[in-house]
N, C-alpha and C positions, 0 to 999 in steps of 0.2 A: 368116342375114340379114346383109347387109353394112352397115357404118356409113355409108359414103359412096356416091355414085352409081356406076353400073356403068362408064360411060365415063370417059375421062381428063379431058375438059373439065369434066364434072360434079364429079369429084373435086376439081379445083383450086378451083372455085367454093365447094364445101362447106368446104374448108380455110380459104379466105379469110374466109368467114362465121364460122367457129369462132374464128379469131384475133381478129376484130373484136369479137365478143361477149365474149371473155375480157378484151380491153383495156378495154371499157366497164365490165365488172364490177370490174376492178382499180382503175380510176379512181374509180368510185363508192365502193369500200371505202376508198380513201385519203382521199376528201373527208369521209367520215363517221367516219374513225378518230379516237378520243379520245386524244390524246397529251398528255403532261404538259408544262406550260409551266415546265420546270425552270429555275430562275434563282437569283440571289443579290441580297441587299440589303446594301450596305456603306456605311460612312461614309468621308468623304474622307481621314481620317487615323486612325491607331490611338490617338492620344491628343492632348489639347489643353491648352495652358497660357495663362492669361489673367489679367486683373486686375479688381478690383471697379470697375464703372462703364465698363469698356471693352467696346464691342460687338464681337462676333466672329461668324464664320459657320461653319456645319457643312454640308458637302455630303452628300446622301443619293443614292447611285447604285443604280439598279435595272437589272439585266441579266437577259436571258432568252435561251434557246436558240431560241425561236420568236418570230414577230411577236406583240406584246402587244396583246390586244383590250381588256382591262380589268384593273384592279388595285386593291388596297386594302392599304396599309401603315400599321401603328400603331407610333408611336415614343414612348417614355416618356422624360422628362427630369427633372432635379432642380429642381422648381419652388420649393424652399426656398432655393436658392442662385442660381438662374437665372431671369431674367424673359424670357419669349418675346416677340419683337418681330414677326416676320413670316416667311412662306415656305411654310407648310403650307396645306392645303385647309381644315382645321378644327383647333381646339384646345379641349380641355376638361380642366381640373384636372390639368395636368401631362402630358396625353396628346395627341400630335399625330397627325392622320389625313391620310394622303397617298392620294388615290383619284382615279379618273377613267378615261377611255378613252384608251389610249395608241396610239402608232404607232411602228413600228420595234421594235428589240430593246433599246434603251437609253433610260432616262428619268432625269433628274437634277433634284433639288430642292436649293435653297440656303436653309437655315434660319438665321435671325438671332436671337441671344440677347444679353442684357445681364446680367452677373454682379451680384448684389446682396449676396452674402455669401461669405466665403472658405471654403476647405476642399476636400474631395474630392467634387466633383460628378460627374455622369456622364450619359450618354445611351445608350439601348438600344432595339433593335427588339423589340417584344413579339409581333408577328405579321405575317405577310406572305403574301398570296394573289395569284397571277397567273393570268390566263386568256388563252390564246393563241387566235388565229383558228381557228375551227372546233371549239373545245373545248366540251363540254357542261357542264363544271364546272371551277371554279378549282382549281389545285393549291397546296398549302401549301409555302412555302420552309422547309426543315429547319434550316439554319444561320442563326441570328439574331445579327447583329453587335451589339457594344457598344463604347463607348469612354469611358475616364475623362477628366474635365475638371478639372484642378487650378487652382483660383482662388486667387491670392495675396491674402492679407488675413485679417482676424480671422474665425474660424469661430464662428458663433453657434448652430450646430446640434449639432456634436459627434460625430455618427455619419455615416459615409460613405454616399453614395447607394446603392452596390451592396450594402453590408452591410444597409441597410434593406430592399432588395429581397429579399434572402435571408430576412430575418425575416418579411416579409409574403407569402412565396411560398405560394400555395395559399389565401390569405385574401381575403375580399371587401373588407376594410378595410385600408388601409395601416398597417403596423406592429402589427397585431393578429393574434392567433391566431383560429382558427375559433370558439373558445369565448369570444372577446372579451377576451383578456389582452393588455394593451399591453406591447410588448417594445422593448428598446433594444440595447445592445452585446452581442456574443458574448464569452463568457469560457471559459477552459479550466482544469479543476482539475489537481491534481498527477498524476493518472493519465491525463491526456490526453482526458478526457471533456468534451464541449462542452455549454455551457448558454447560455441567453439571459436577460439581466437584465430583471426585470419593472419597469415604470415604476410605482412606488408613489405617485407624486404625486397622481394622481386615481383610483387603483384600490386596493382593499383585498384582498390575497391571500387565497385560500380555503385557509388552512392555519393550524395552531396557532402563534401568536406572542405575545410579551409585549405589554404596553401601551407601544407604541413611539412615538418621535417621528420625523416625516418629516425627512429631511436630505439632503445631497448629499456625495459623496466623489469625489476624483480618483483614478482607477485607470488606470495606464499612460498618463497624460497626458490622459485623457478624463473630464469631469465626468459623474457618473451619479447618479440618484436612489437613495436608500438609506434604511434605518431605523437608529435608534440607541436606546441605553438612556436612562434619565432624565438622567444626567449627561453624555451624549454622549461617553463614554470610548471607545466602539467604534462603528465604522461597518460596517453589515452589508448586503450585497447580497442581495436576494431573487431567485432564479433558478429557471428550469424547464428540464428536459431535453426530449428529443424526444417523450417520452410525457406531457409536461406535469406531471411530478412535481416538487414543490417541493424546493429545497435552499437552505441559508443559507451565505453565505461572508463572513467578516470580512476587511476590507481592512487590511493592515499600515499602520503609521504613515507609511512612506515611499511608500505607494501603489503598490508593485510586486508584492506577494505576496498570496495568498489563503489563509485558514485556514478549514477546514470547521467549522461550528458543530454541536456535539453536544447531546444532551439527557439529563439524569439525573433520575430520580425518587428523592428522598431525603427522609425524614421527612414524607411525605405532600405534598411540594411539588415543583414542577417547576423545574429550573434549566437554562438554556441556557448551555452551557459553551464558552468561547472561549479560545484560547491567549493567554497574557499578552503575547505578541509583537505582538498586534494592538491593544493598548491604547495610547491616546495618553498616558496618565499611569499609570505603574505604579511600585510600590515596588521596592527592591532585594531580589530573591528569592534566597536561598542554597540552597533545597531544589532538588535536581536535577529538571529538567523531566520526565525519564522515570522517576523513582522512584515508589514506592508512594504517597508523599505529594505527588504532582504538584500544583503550584500553578497555578490557572487563574482566569480571570475568569468569574464566574457571574452570570446575570441571572434574577431571579425573575419570576413572572407579572405583577407590578405594574411591571416595568421597572426595578427597583432593582438596581444592579450592585455587586459586591464581589469580592474575591479569596478563593478557597476552596481547600481541599485535600481529597482523598478519602483517608480514613485506611485503615490496614491492616485494621481491624475492619469496614470497609464504611460508615463514617459520614462525612458531609460536614460539615466544620467551617470556620468562618471562619479565614482565614490568620492573623489577629492575635488569635484567640480564646484565652481562658485555659483551654484544654482540651488534653490530650495526644491522641495518635492514637486511644486507646480511650475517650476521654471522661472520663478521670480528672481530678477537680478538683485543680488546683494553684494556687499563688498568682499566678504570672506566667510569661511565656514563658521567662525565664532559669531559673526553677526547673524547668520542664518539661524543658528541655534538660539540666539537671544530672542528672535521673533517668536518662535514657538514657546520659549520659556515665559515671555511676557504675557502671551495669551493664556497660557496655563495658569499663571499666577492670578490673572484677572478672574479666571473661572473658579479658582480656589477662594478668592475674595468674595465672589458672588455666593458660593456655597456657605461661607462663614456668615455673610450678611443675612441670608435666608434663615439659617439656623438661629442666629441671635434674634432676628425679627419674630420668628415663631415662638421662641422662648419668652420674649418680652410681651407678645400678644397674650400668651397663656397666663402670665403673671398678672398683667393688667386686668384681663378678663376675670380672673379669680377674685381680685380685690374689689373690682366693681360689682361683682356678683354678691359679695358679702355686704357691701355698702347698700346696695339696692334692696337686699333682703331686710336690712334693718330699717330703712325708711319706709318701705311698704308702698312705693310708687307703683301705681297700677299699670301705667303705660310702659315703664321700664321693666316691670315684672313680666309683662306680656312679651316684650322683646327678648328678655333673658330666657323665658320659657321656650320661646320659639328656637332660640339657638341651642338651648339644652335639648329640646326635642330632636332637633336635626342631628346633633352629635350622638345622642342616645340611639336614634334609629340607625345611623351609620354603623355604630359600634355593634348593635344587636344584629343587624343584617350581616355584617362581616363575620361575627361570631357564629351565626347560624350557618353561613356558607362553609366555614371551616369545619364545623361539627358534622354537617351533612356529608362533606367530602370524605371524612374518615369515620363515618358512623359505625360501620361494621368492621373496622380495622382494630386489631389488638394493639398495635404500636401507635396508632393515631397520628398525631402531628409529627412524630419522630420520622415518619416516612419522608417528610420534606427534607430531612437531613440525609437519610440513608439513600433515597432514590438517586440524587445526583452523584453520590459516591459510587454506587453500584454501576450506574451507566458509564461513569468515567472509566472504571476498571474494565468493563466489557469493551468499550470502544478503544481503549488503549491496547488491549490484547489483539484486537482486530486490525487496527490501523497503524500501530506504532512501528511495525516492521516495514510498512510502506512509506511512512513519512518521518521515521525516527531521525534520518540524516538531514532532512530539510526543515524540520520543525524542532526548535529547542524547547525542552520541557513540555513534550506533547500532552501528557495528562492534564496539566494546568491550562495549556492552550485550548484543549477541548472543553474542559470544565467551565472556563470563563465564557466561552461562546454559548454553551448550553444554558447556563443560568440566565444570561441576558435574553436568550431566545425564549426560554420558558416564561419569563416575566412578560415579554411582549405578546407572545401567542396566547398565554393563559389569560391575560387581562382583556385582550380584544375579543377572544372567543366567548369569555364569560359575559362581557358587557353586551354582546350582540343579543343574547336572549333575556337580558335582565328585565325589560318591560313586559314581555309576554309571560315570563315565569312569575312575575309579581302582579298578575292581573287581579287577584283577590284583594291584595293590599291597596292597589290603586283605586278600587271601587269603594273600599271602606274607610281609608285614611286620607286626609287632606295633607299630602306631602308633595313637594316638588318632584316631578318625575325624574329629574336628574339625580335624585338621591339614590335610586336603585342602580343607575349606571355607576355612580361613585362607589357604592358599596362593593360592586363586583371588581372594580379596578383596585380598590384598597385591599380586597381579599388577596388578590394576586401579589400585591406589594408585601403583605404580611407573610405569605408563603415564601416570597423571595427573601425576606429577612431570615426566616428559618434556614433556607437553603444556604445563605451566606455563612452560617455556622460551619457547614461542611467545607465551604470555600476557604474560610480562615484556617481551618484545620489542615487543609492541603497546602496552603501557603507556608504554614509552619513546618510541615513534613518536608517540603522542597527547599526549606531554609531561605525563603524570600525575605530580604532585608527590608524593614519598614522605611518609608521615605515620605516626604511631603507630597510627592506626586500621587500617592494613593488617595489623597483627598479629592482628586479629580474624579475618582470612581463615583462619588456621591453626585457630582454634577452630571456625570454621564447617565446615572440611573434616573435622576430627576428629568432629564430630557426624554428618556425612554418612557417614563411614566406619563408625562404630558402628551407625548405623541400617541401613546396607547389610549389615553383618555379621549383625545380628539377622535381617533379612529373608532373607539367604542361608542361615542355619541352617534356617529354616522351609521355604524352597523346596527345599533339598537333600533333606529328609525327604519332602516331598510328592512330589517327582519319583520317588523310589524306589517309592512305593506307588501313584502315580497319574501316569503319564507324560504324560497329556494336559494337565497343568498347564503344560507348556512353551508350548503354543499359547494357552491361556487367559491366561497371564501376558504374552504378547506383546501381546494386546489391551489388557490393563490398563496396560501400559507406554505404549502409544500414547495412551491416555486421559490418563495422568499427564503425558505430554509436552505435549499440547495445553493442559493446565491449568497449565502452569508458566511461561507468559508469556516464552518464550525469545526470540521475535522480534516480539512485539507488546506495547503498553502495556496494563496491566490496566485503566486508566481508560477504555479504549475499549469495555469490556464493560458489560452491564446490572448494576445494583446487586446483584441476587441472586447472579449468577454471581461477581461480585467477592468477595462475602462468603464463598462456598464455596471459591474459590481461596485465600483468606486462611488456610485450614486445611490446605492442601497442603504437607507438610514439604519437598518438593523445591523448590517455589516459594519457600518461606520462606528456604531456604538460598541460593538464587540472589539473592533480594532483599538478604540480608545482605551477600553478596559484592559486589554492585554498589554498595551504599551505602558500604561501608567502603573499597573499592579504587578504583572508577571515579569516584564522585561526591564522595568525601571527606566523607560525612555519617555521623553516628552512627546505626546501625540502631535501630529501635524496640524497646523492651523486650519487647513482646508477641511479636515474632518470635523472640527468643531463648527465651522461655518455651515457646512452642508447639513449636519445633524440638527443644529439650532434652527435652521430654516425649515427643515422637515417637521420639527416639533411644533414650532409656532404656527405654520400653515395648517397642520393637522388639527391643532386645538381650536384655532379661530374658525376654520371651516366647519369643524364639528359642532361648535357652539351655535353658529349661525343656522345650520341645517336643523339641529335639534330644537332650537327655540322657534323656528318657523313651522315645524311639523308636529310639535308635541301636543298641541290642542286637538289634533285629529287622531291621536293615538287611541283614545277611549272608544272611538267609533269603529275601530278595526279589530281590537283584541277581544 
């Protein structure tokens, strides 16, 4: 069957009819085609500047790709700073409506305003819908224009127009969240997290607070509603994050900084803790801000504020209270200071006696050695040779360990100086923003903790494998087995000595003034050394009989590390955890070093007592276990 007629004439007619039908169908499809009235709505200028009382004009330009059939544009303006005069089709509570039936592809409105208050006003398109000829539905304009309007004059509002729009975004009521919380200025904490300040003037925050007074504070040049204590010594902003979780921020006296408000439960009472730097009136505080006895401003549930410190034993006491750090009754603050000073002087005296004793022993031993060499006494020569052999082996083993550690390193032992400095820089960059306000001299705070920690962890870890690693020497040489443990601990002490070069350099950089209290640092290191030696004795025996102790001890060391407050302040932890950390001997050693070297304070007596007990018990227990099991070592390795 043929599509067209059989003859030529019929075929031509059929073709013409087919073309005509196709054209009619195409034209009908174009007429009924639903095309988008794509367009733009823009203001006549990107920004405006004006004065109070001076009328000005804003052009609104509507452009479309097609002939506009109808349109509806909604424009919001700052009705707190601007008074609408004329130009729109309708106005309602800060919202202008531009609507009608248009012609052509361009429509222009001229809006007239009169400024009534200074500040950062603004105007913005909130929605725009255009319908072109032949369209069945209006299309929405995607890009909505906005323009700031700077009004010269006194600002009675305080928060910019666009900032308020951000606050009220997604809310049915201006400047309120969906749950009805009134908000004002946006603030950012030290970590860069954004919050919105709650307007506490006519709203009671749904969170735990003290019996506060409503007040105002100027932060970064803007007056904001806040709360204060009974004496109005601190001004605190109540803020919420994006999840509407509450946070409290104290504003510094100069109005440029924020301090996070913490909370401590002590003695059955709640205290809201604020940095003393946020106080309008504060006493001269000599205690280091980052030390164990950190002084801060505390507000109780009744709104009464005062200066407190959190003691080593986990007690919170008034800063001018007649109690020492452990609650020991003394007559006055001067007497309390004398208690710690006397103990510290005793420790300095002990250090001096030990140094003089060692020097005397070395001199006497040298003279006796020369005398014995001249007389040729066989028995004495044997004793001297044994002592010489012992010290020679210790020295050689220590030298070997150091050389082996840096065998393939170009800088060698210099890394003992560079490594703590580099780690200090890295950790300072990471944590200084977090703890800069709560820890004074954070780089030194961290470095002091790290070098003490490296001494302890390095000595105990190395001592643990000393017997197994020295199996060949134990089989060939008749030496006390303790020699190998000693050599590992001495090696860590030598590395610590090189590390102290970097430490001294940083003390100079931070301009730490020398004082007699720095001598306490040597007593502190001595206690850590003996404690490490005792633990090293125990670990070396355990590793011979139970090799898995190596992995178990690494977990224990990690726990001790996190409980030693190397890079964070203890006062930031809950009360129970602070009390537990107060019994960690590694932390106690770090605390003593920081107090006597970095902050120039006399360490608390209880820290000396606890650390001394831990060192003596570790050493005695280690010697007993080592002597009891050392004869069985050769059967196991």
